[in-house]
VMD Tcl script that draws the C-alpha trace (Angstrom):
set ca {
  {-20.25 112.71 61.51}
  {-22.69 111.07 59.13}
  {-23.22 107.35 58.76}
  {-21.63 107.49 55.30}
  {-18.51 109.19 56.64}
  {-18.22 106.55 59.38}
  {-18.47 103.74 56.82}
  {-15.82 105.41 54.64}
  {-13.43 105.70 57.59}
  {-14.04 102.05 58.53}
  {-13.38 100.99 54.92}
  {-10.13 102.97 54.83}
  {-9.02 101.38 58.11}
  {-9.82 97.89 56.82}
  {-7.88 98.56 53.62}
  {-4.85 99.79 55.55}
  {-4.96 96.82 57.92}
  {-4.79 94.58 54.85}
  {-1.47 96.22 53.95}
  {0.24 95.34 57.25}
  {3.21 93.02 56.79}
  {3.99 92.14 60.39}
  {7.34 93.98 60.18}
  {7.23 96.80 62.72}
  {9.47 99.13 60.72}
  {7.72 98.59 57.38}
  {4.31 98.94 59.02}
  {5.10 102.12 60.97}
  {3.58 104.57 58.45}
  {0.53 102.38 57.83}
  {-0.08 101.97 61.57}
  {0.16 105.75 61.99}
  {-2.46 106.25 59.27}
  {-4.71 103.64 60.94}
  {-4.27 105.37 64.31}
  {-5.20 108.77 62.84}
  {-8.33 107.37 61.16}
  {-9.40 105.51 64.31}
  {-9.06 108.72 66.32}
  {-11.32 110.51 63.82}
  {-13.76 107.61 63.90}
  {-13.98 107.59 67.68}
  {-13.74 111.37 68.13}
  {-10.75 110.95 70.44}
  {-8.11 113.50 71.27}
  {-5.12 113.32 73.65}
  {-5.84 113.74 77.36}
  {-5.66 117.30 78.68}
  {-5.64 118.71 75.16}
  {-7.95 121.60 74.45}
  {-6.93 121.49 70.77}
  {-7.59 118.34 68.77}
  {-4.57 116.08 68.45}
  {-1.80 118.62 68.96}
  {-0.18 116.27 71.48}
  {0.55 113.48 69.01}
  {0.44 115.44 65.75}
  {-2.51 113.49 64.36}
}
mol new
graphics top color blue
foreach p $ca { graphics top sphere $p radius 0.5 }
foreach p [lrange $ca 0 end-1] q [lrange $ca 1 end] { graphics top cylinder $p $q radius 0.2 }
display resetview
């Protein structure tokens, strides 16, 4: 992943975090989007998964 792509992901995460209200139910979709972007940013996939993110649907 290029430096530009990393910066774009970080900017998207920061924007989404700014939309959080503190209400768990209202924030659920936003938190899911943040989680998916952070997984892309860190190159993480669920444990014991040979296919990227099938375990959590990300």
